[in-house]
ZADO-1210 file (C-alpha; in nm, 4 decimals, padded with zeros to 6 digits):
<atoms>
<atom x="00.0077" y="00.0048" z="-00.0105" code="MET" pos="1"/>
<atom x="00.2160" y="00.3072" z="-00.1338" code="GLU" pos="2"/>
<atom x="00.1220" y="00.6360" z="00.0195" code="ARG" pos="3"/>
<atom x="00.0259" y="00.9430" z="-00.2662" code="ARG" pos="4"/>
<atom x="00.2446" y="01.2410" z="-00.2565" code="PRO" pos="5"/>
<atom x="00.0203" y="01.5092" z="-00.1054" code="THR" pos="6"/>
<atom x="-00.0116" y="01.8317" z="-00.2661" code="THR" pos="7"/>
<atom x="-00.0032" y="02.1961" z="-00.1712" code="ARG" pos="8"/>
<atom x="-00.3504" y="02.2228" z="-00.2097" code="ARG" pos="9"/>
<atom x="-00.4444" y="01.8920" z="-00.0068" code="GLY" pos="10"/>
<atom x="-00.1996" y="01.9963" z="00.2434" code="ALA" pos="11"/>
<atom x="-00.3314" y="02.3382" z="00.3083" code="ALA" pos="12"/>
<atom x="-00.7125" y="02.1456" z="00.2943" code="GLN" pos="13"/>
<atom x="-00.5580" y="01.9693" z="00.5684" code="SER" pos="14"/>
<atom x="-00.4205" y="02.1841" z="00.7547" code="ARG" pos="15"/>
<atom x="-00.7529" y="02.4115" z="00.7707" code="ARG" pos="16"/>
<atom x="-00.9211" y="02.0925" z="00.8563" code="LEU" pos="17"/>
<atom x="-00.7254" y="02.0298" z="01.1566" code="LYS" pos="18"/>
<atom x="-00.7367" y="02.4129" z="01.2470" code="ILE" pos="19"/>
<atom x="-01.1640" y="02.4034" z="01.1995" code="PHE" pos="20"/>
<atom x="-01.1777" y="02.0971" z="01.4355" code="ILE" pos="21"/>
<atom x="-00.9743" y="02.2676" z="01.6859" code="TRP" pos="22"/>
<atom x="-01.1411" y="02.5981" z="01.6931" code="VAL" pos="23"/>
<atom x="-01.4580" y="02.3750" z="01.7016" code="ALA" pos="24"/>
<atom x="-01.3804" y="02.1650" z="01.9701" code="ALA" pos="25"/>
<atom x="-01.2485" y="02.4683" z="02.2038" code="LEU" pos="26"/>
<atom x="-01.5861" y="02.6262" z="02.1154" code="ALA" pos="27"/>
<atom x="-01.7870" y="02.3234" z="02.2387" code="ILE" pos="28"/>
<atom x="-01.5541" y="02.2996" z="02.5720" code="VAL" pos="29"/>
<atom x="-01.6123" y="02.6813" z="02.6139" code="THR" pos="30"/>
<atom x="-01.9874" y="02.6749" z="02.5554" code="ILE" pos="31"/>
<atom x="-02.0064" y="02.3593" z="02.7937" code="SER" pos="32"/>
<atom x="-01.8238" y="02.5304" z="03.0743" code="LEU" pos="33"/>
<atom x="-02.0497" y="02.8639" z="03.0541" code="ILE" pos="34"/>
<atom x="-02.3482" y="02.6504" z="03.0357" code="SER" pos="35"/>
<atom x="-02.2572" y="02.4548" z="03.3462" code="LEU" pos="36"/>
<atom x="-02.1401" y="02.7873" z="03.5170" code="GLU" pos="37"/>
<atom x="-01.7884" y="02.6450" z="03.5765" code="GLN" pos="38"/>
<atom x="-01.6286" y="03.0188" z="03.5932" code="SER" pos="39"/>
<atom x="-01.3546" y="02.9302" z="03.7954" code="ALA" pos="40"/>
<atom x="-01.2195" y="02.6816" z="03.5030" code="ILE" pos="41"/>
<atom x="-01.3110" y="02.9604" z="03.2508" code="LEU" pos="42"/>
<atom x="-01.0999" y="03.2266" z="03.4414" code="TYR" pos="43"/>
<atom x="-00.7870" y="02.9869" z="03.5028" code="VAL" pos="44"/>
<atom x="-00.8151" y="02.9221" z="03.1057" code="LEU" pos="45"/>
<atom x="-00.8554" y="03.2884" z="02.9965" code="ALA" pos="46"/>
<atom x="-00.5318" y="03.3777" z="03.2032" code="THR" pos="47"/>
<atom x="-00.3367" y="03.1022" z="03.0749" code="LEU" pos="48"/>
<atom x="-00.4313" y="03.1599" z="02.7237" code="GLY" pos="49"/>
<atom x="-00.3510" y="03.5759" z="02.7673" code="VAL" pos="50"/>
<atom x="-00.0258" y="03.4506" z="02.9475" code="THR" pos="51"/>
<atom x="00.0590" y="03.2394" z="02.6607" code="ALA" pos="52"/>
<atom x="-00.0400" y="03.4991" z="02.3983" code="LEU" pos="53"/>
<atom x="00.1905" y="03.7408" z="02.6007" code="LEU" pos="54"/>
<atom x="00.5047" y="03.5238" z="02.5782" code="VAL" pos="55"/>
<atom x="00.4521" y="03.4852" z="02.2297" code="ILE" pos="56"/>
<atom x="00.4568" y="03.8005" z="02.1614" code="VAL" pos="57"/>
<atom x="00.7721" y="03.8804" z="02.3799" code="ALA" pos="58"/>
<atom x="00.9939" y="03.5991" z="02.2068" code="PHE" pos="59"/>
<atom x="00.8987" y="03.7234" z="01.8530" code="ALA" pos="60"/>
<atom x="01.1596" y="03.8830" z="01.6394" code="ASP" pos="61"/>
<atom x="00.9937" y="04.1803" z="01.5541" code="LEU" pos="62"/>
<atom x="01.2928" y="04.3488" z="01.4511" code="SER" pos="63"/>
<atom x="01.3759" y="04.1121" z="01.2329" code="GLY" pos="64"/>
<atom x="01.0367" y="04.1863" z="01.0338" code="THR" pos="65"/>
<atom x="01.1864" y="04.5275" z="00.8742" code="HIS" pos="66"/>
<atom x="01.4584" y="04.4477" z="00.6233" code="LYS" pos="67"/>
<atom x="01.6118" y="04.7785" z="00.5150" code="SER" pos="68"/>
<atom x="01.8675" y="04.6335" z="00.2835" code="GLY" pos="69"/>
<atom x="02.1947" y="04.6999" z="00.4948" code="GLY" pos="70"/>
<atom x="02.0601" y="05.0873" z="00.6022" code="VAL" pos="71"/>
<atom x="02.0278" y="05.0910" z="00.9526" code="SER" pos="72"/>
<atom x="01.7164" y="05.1916" z="01.1467" code="ALA" pos="73"/>
<atom x="01.8625" y="05.5341" z="01.2663" code="GLY" pos="74"/>
<atom x="01.9935" y="05.6432" z="00.8872" code="GLU" pos="75"/>
<atom x="01.5816" y="05.5600" z="00.8067" code="LEU" pos="76"/>
<atom x="01.4753" y="05.8458" z="01.0350" code="GLY" pos="77"/>
<atom x="01.1129" y="05.9329" z="01.1459" code="ASP" pos="78"/>
<atom x="00.8297" y="05.9398" z="00.8723" code="ASP" pos="79"/>
<atom x="00.5230" y="06.0074" z="01.0990" code="ALA" pos="80"/>
<atom x="00.5087" y="06.3242" z="01.0008" code="ALA" pos="81"/>
<atom x="00.5070" y="06.2619" z="00.6320" code="ALA" pos="82"/>
<atom x="00.2693" y="05.9591" z="00.7076" code="ILE" pos="83"/>
<atom x="00.0019" y="06.1919" z="00.8889" code="ALA" pos="84"/>
<atom x="00.0193" y="06.4091" z="00.6250" code="ASN" pos="85"/>
<atom x="00.0037" y="06.1706" z="00.3247" code="ALA" pos="86"/>
<atom x="00.3127" y="06.2823" z="00.1672" code="ILE" pos="87"/>
<atom x="00.4344" y="06.0242" z="-00.0527" code="PRO" pos="88"/>
<atom x="00.8448" y="06.1270" z="-00.0445" code="GLY" pos="89"/>
<atom x="00.8290" y="06.1544" z="00.3821" code="GLY" pos="90"/>
<atom x="01.1014" y="06.4300" z="00.3866" code="SER" pos="91"/>
<atom x="01.0750" y="06.7025" z="00.6091" code="THR" pos="92"/>
<atom x="01.1315" y="06.9594" z="00.3546" code="ALA" pos="93"/>
<atom x="00.8579" y="06.8354" z="00.1210" code="ALA" pos="94"/>
<atom x="00.6376" y="06.8722" z="00.4454" code="ALA" pos="95"/>
<atom x="00.7575" y="07.2444" z="00.4964" code="ALA" pos="96"/>
<atom x="00.6845" y="07.3364" z="00.1294" code="ALA" pos="97"/>
<atom x="00.3573" y="07.2486" z="00.1297" code="ILE" pos="98"/>
<atom x="00.1033" y="07.5252" z="00.2523" code="LYS" pos="99"/>
<atom x="-00.1338" y="07.4184" z="00.5447" code="SER" pos="100"/>
<atom x="-00.4876" y="07.4075" z="00.3751" code="PRO" pos="101"/>
<atom x="-00.6388" y="07.6013" z="00.6622" code="VAL" pos="102"/>
<atom x="-00.4227" y="07.8983" z="00.6201" code="ARG" pos="103"/>
<atom x="-00.3231" y="07.9031" z="00.2965" code="GLY" pos="104"/>
<atom x="-00.6912" y="07.8857" z="00.1383" code="SER" pos="105"/>
<atom x="-00.8249" y="08.2193" z="00.3190" code="ARG" pos="106"/>
<atom x="-00.8403" y="08.5321" z="00.0882" code="ARG" pos="107"/>
<atom x="-00.7003" y="08.8512" z="00.2394" code="PRO" pos="108"/>
<atom x="-00.9822" y="09.0496" z="00.3776" code="ARG" pos="109"/>
<atom x="-01.0936" y="09.3585" z="00.2055" code="SER" pos="110"/>
<atom x="-01.0701" y="09.6846" z="00.4197" code="LYS" pos="111"/>
<atom x="-01.4280" y="09.8471" z="00.5179" code="ARG" pos="112"/>
<atom x="-01.4798" y="10.1935" z="00.4577" code="ARG" pos="113"/>
</atoms>
């Protein structure tokens, strides 16, 4: 009895099915604990779940996700102002050259006689 080689599509469907079974099982356990009013067990499970999530985030290599092509983070600068102003270039000189829509759109008042 030979085993057929799994394709990517078949492996993805198998993985998706396993995830669906896990989610369904956890939902059934949670709903049954709620209906049986086992709040102490639910409290412990929620605490363990949050703790596990915090440990995963703590050990995640978030600094390695930004690949700058050999440029250090200090050389990149801070583009927060450019992002807020929706400037594609991202330089502060370009931000200073653009007139403010509030101040630049007003006409000078005509003198009253």
